[in-house]
C-alpha positions in Angstrom: 81.0 86.5 82.7 80.4 90.2 81.9 83.1 92.9 81.8 81.4 94.6 84.7 81.6 91.5 86.8 85.3 91.0 85.8 86.0 94.7 86.6 84.4 94.4 90.0 86.5 91.3 90.9 89.7 93.0 89.6 89.0 96.1 91.7 88.3 94.0 94.8 91.6 92.1 94.2 93.4 95.4 93.7 91.9 96.8 96.9 93.2 93.8 98.9 96.6 94.0 97.4 96.8 97.7 98.0 96.2 96.9 101.6 99.1 94.5 101.6 101.3 97.2 100.0 100.2 99.6 102.7 101.0 97.0 105.4 104.5 96.6 104.0 105.0 100.3 103.6 104.1 100.8 107.3 106.7 98.1 108.3 109.3 99.9 106.2 108.5 103.3 107.8 108.7 101.8 111.3 112.1 100.1 110.5 113.4 103.3 109.0 112.5 105.2 112.1 114.2 102.7 114.3 117.1 101.9 112.0 120.4 101.3 113.7 123.6 101.1 111.8 124.8 98.9 114.7 122.2 96.3 114.1 123.2 93.9 111.3 119.7 92.5 110.9 118.2 95.9 110.1 119.9 96.2 106.6 118.8 92.6 105.7 115.3 93.2 106.9 115.0 96.5 105.0 116.2 94.9 101.8 113.7 92.1 102.3 110.9 94.6 102.9 112.0 96.6 99.8 111.8 93.4 97.7 108.4 92.5 99.2 107.1 96.1 98.6 108.3 96.1 95.0 106.7 92.7 94.3 103.4 93.7 95.8 103.4 97.0 93.9 104.1 95.1 90.7 101.1 92.9 91.3 98.9 96.0 91.9 100.3 97.5 88.6 99.4 94.4 86.7 95.9 94.6 88.1 95.7 98.3 87.2 96.5 97.4 83.6 93.8 94.9 83.4 91.3 97.3 85.0 92.3 100.1 82.6 91.8 97.7 79.7 88.2 97.0 80.8 87.4 100.6 81.9 84.9 102.4 79.8 86.3 105.5 77.9 84.2 107.9 80.0 85.9 106.6 83.2 89.3 106.0 81.8 90.9 109.3 82.7 89.6 109.1 86.3 90.9 105.6 86.7 94.3 106.4 85.2 94.8 109.4 87.4 93.8 107.4 90.5 96.3 104.7 89.7 99.1 107.1 89.0 98.5 109.1 92.2 98.6 105.8 94.1 102.2 105.2 93.0 103.4 108.7 93.9 104.1 107.7 97.5 106.0 104.6 96.4 108.7 106.8 94.8 109.3 108.5 98.2 109.4 105.1 100.0 112.0 103.7 97.6 114.1 106.8 97.8 114.1 106.7 101.6 115.1 103.0 101.5 117.9 103.8 99.1 119.2 106.7 101.1 119.3 104.6 104.3 121.0 101.6 102.7 123.5 103.7 100.8 124.3 105.7 103.9 124.8 102.5 105.8 127.1 101.1 103.1 129.1 104.3 103.0 129.4 104.3 106.7 130.5 100.7 107.0 132.9 100.8 104.0 134.5 104.2 104.3 138.0 103.7 105.8 138.9 105.9 108.6 142.1 108.0 108.5 144.9 106.7 110.7 145.5 108.7 113.8 148.9 110.4 113.7 150.3 110.1 117.1 153.5 112.1 116.3 151.8 115.5 117.0 
């Protein structure tokens, strides 16, 4: 099997997996828009989607490394820039998840001051 054939298969596999990452990312964005601190299932679902997103991104990263190893020197820079730009959005998604989960935890664990009825 030639390197070109291997590279084509790896790129196809990566394309499919990137689609799965995008699907999970869309589910996360929808949940974040509809997130309710009153709904106990939202936090668990968001954590589950975060784990799924992370796992799927990791599989894409692994494929990217294989692809970079097989990429010709003339195309290496373009391939590397493409892969790095792909991950830029993931940092924002992870940050938004973290903000929402942290805000939810602070909201649910912050004790409220007792009301002083003497005044």
